[in-house]
N, C-alpha and C positions, 0 to 999 in steps of 0.2 A: 504493500500500500504506500501511496505517496504521502508526503508530509501534509499534515492538516494546516491549512492557513490560519493564522491568528487574526481575528477581526477585532480591531480596536474601535471603541466609540469615538465619535468626533463631534465636538461641540463648537459651532462656528465662532462664538464670542469668547469661549473660555479655553480653547485648545492651547496647550503649552508649546505646540510646535511652531506657532506663528509669532511668538514673542510680542503679543499684544497688537499685531498688525490689524486683525479684524476689529478689535475694540477701537483702535485709532481711526479705522475707516468708518466705523459706526458713528464716532464723535464728529468726524469731518463732514459726514452726510447730514448731520442735524442742522436745522435752520438756526440762524442767529437768535431768533426769539426763544426757541427751545433751549439753546445753550444758556441764554440769560436766565431763564426760569430755573434750570437745573442748578446753576451757580448760586442764585439767590436762595433757593430752597435749602441747599446744602449749608449756606452760611447761617440761615435762620435755625436750622436743626442743631448745628454745632453750637450756636449761641445759647439756645435754651437748655441743651444737655450739659454744656461745659461751664456755664456761669450761673451762679445763684447767690441770693442774699438769704442767709439763714439766721434764725434767732434761737438762742438756747437759754435754758434756766439751769444755772450751776449752783449746787448746794454742797456745803461742807458738813458732813454728818457729825463732825467732832465739835466745831464751834457754832454750828447752826446758821452761819451767814449764808445769804442767798444773793446771787448776782444774775442780772439779765445781760446776756452777751450777744452782740450782733457781729456777724462776720460776712465779708465779701469773699467768695470762694471761686476758684477756677478748678474744675474737675475735683471738687471737694477739698482742695488745698486752700487754706485761708491766706489771702494776700493782704487783708486789712481787717482789724477788729477793734471793738470798743466795748466796755462793760460798765454797768452801773449797779451799785449795791441796792437791793430791794428790801432786805430784811437783816436786822442786826439784833439778836437777842441781848437782853440785859446781862446775862451771864458771860457773853462773849466780851463785852466791854469791861466787865469786872476782871475777867481773866487777863485782859490786856494790861490793866492797871496793876495787877499783881505781878507782872513781868512774865506772863505765860504767852509764848508765841505759838500760834497754830500755823503749821506749814501747809495746810489744806492738801495733804498727800492722798486723800481718798475721796476726791471730789466726785459727786454724782451729777451727771449731765443728762438733761432731757431736751431732745430736739423738738422745739415748739412750732416753728414755722420754717418753710423753705419756699422762697420765691424764685421759681425757675425763670431764668433769663431776666430776673429782677421785676417780672410782671405778673406771673401766675403763681398763686399760693396753693400748693398741693403736696400731699405726702411728705411730711405732715403739714397740717394747717389748723392750728388751735388758736382760738381767741377766748378772751375772758380775763377776769381780774386776777392778778397775782401780786404778791408782796403787800398784803393788807397791813402788816405792822409797821413797815417803814424803818427808818433809823432814828436815833435819838438827837434832839436838839442839844448842842453842847452846853448852853446856859442852864438847861434843866439838869444835866448830868454832873455838873461841876461839884456840887455839894456831896453827891455820892462818891465821886472820885476821891475827894479829900478824905472821906471816912474810910474808903478802901485802903488808901496808902497808909493812913494812920494805923489801921489794923495790921497791915503787912509789916510795918516797922515794929509793932509791939509783939507780933508772933511770927518769927522767922519760918516756922513750919507751915504757916497758912498756905503759902503758894503751892507746896506739894500736895497738901490735903485737898485744896480746892480743885486742883488739876485732876487728881485721881477720882474724887467723888463726883464732881460735876461733869467735867469734859469726858472722862473715860467711862465712869460707871453710870452716868445720868441719874444721880441720886437727887431727884427733885425735892424731896422732903428736906434734905440737908440744905439745898439752895434756898428754899422758901424761908427757912429759919435764918439763914445768913442774910438774905435780902431784908427781912423784917428788922434784923438787928441794925442794919445800915440806916434804915428809915428812922430808928430811934436815935441813933448817933447823929444823924444829919437830916432833920425833918425837911421833907420836900413835898411838893404836890404829887398827885397821882401821875403815872406815866401819861404824858400828853398825847401819846398815840392812841390811848383809849378813847379820847373824845371823838376821833375821826371815825370810830366804828360804832358809835351810839346810833341806833336806829337802822343799822344796815342788816341786822339779823345774822351777822357773821360772828362765829366764835373764834377767839384768838387761839392760835395753835399752841397746845399745851407743851409741845416739845420745845418750841422756840421761845415761849414766854410762860414757863411753868408757874402755876398759881394764879394766872390771869385768865379767868374764864367767866363768860357771861351766861 
């Protein structure tokens, strides 16, 4: 018997034998209008897929601070970003005045919005209120800061105890007692951020503001 001939499939536009000749021929035969439409469509698709404006909510579970972060991204790589603090618990400010530094090593991030091409919000696209508690006015906190520093000077072990029991163990009963003792030492008005939430029907987060519940 003679040799059986090998039949190879041939695809006019994808054949590796022509080194792109047919594809080039196909492109050359297209009208200028079609070429323009193909180029414009390709640029639009590349723009919407490659560029986006994203919004994230970043939270540090150790100190309880929350940031709202916006990023300009090219193929998910951030080329520019900015952030603003939304929530700052009282215990985080006290820890700072005790000399406790939180490095935010275990940050939790939630992708809240993604604007594809900077125009279309989808996957994800969340709206709604966040950061109800806000941050402290410095003039309100000054008296508490003075009491905290005085306590730290009187008790050198306070820093380690506060860091372990509040930041590490989340012992809110201990923190409430500590906070109440500061109000006795330096009488101040109630947390001004409480007034913003009167009538909103929103409960203050127990974790970020232990002891403050309506």
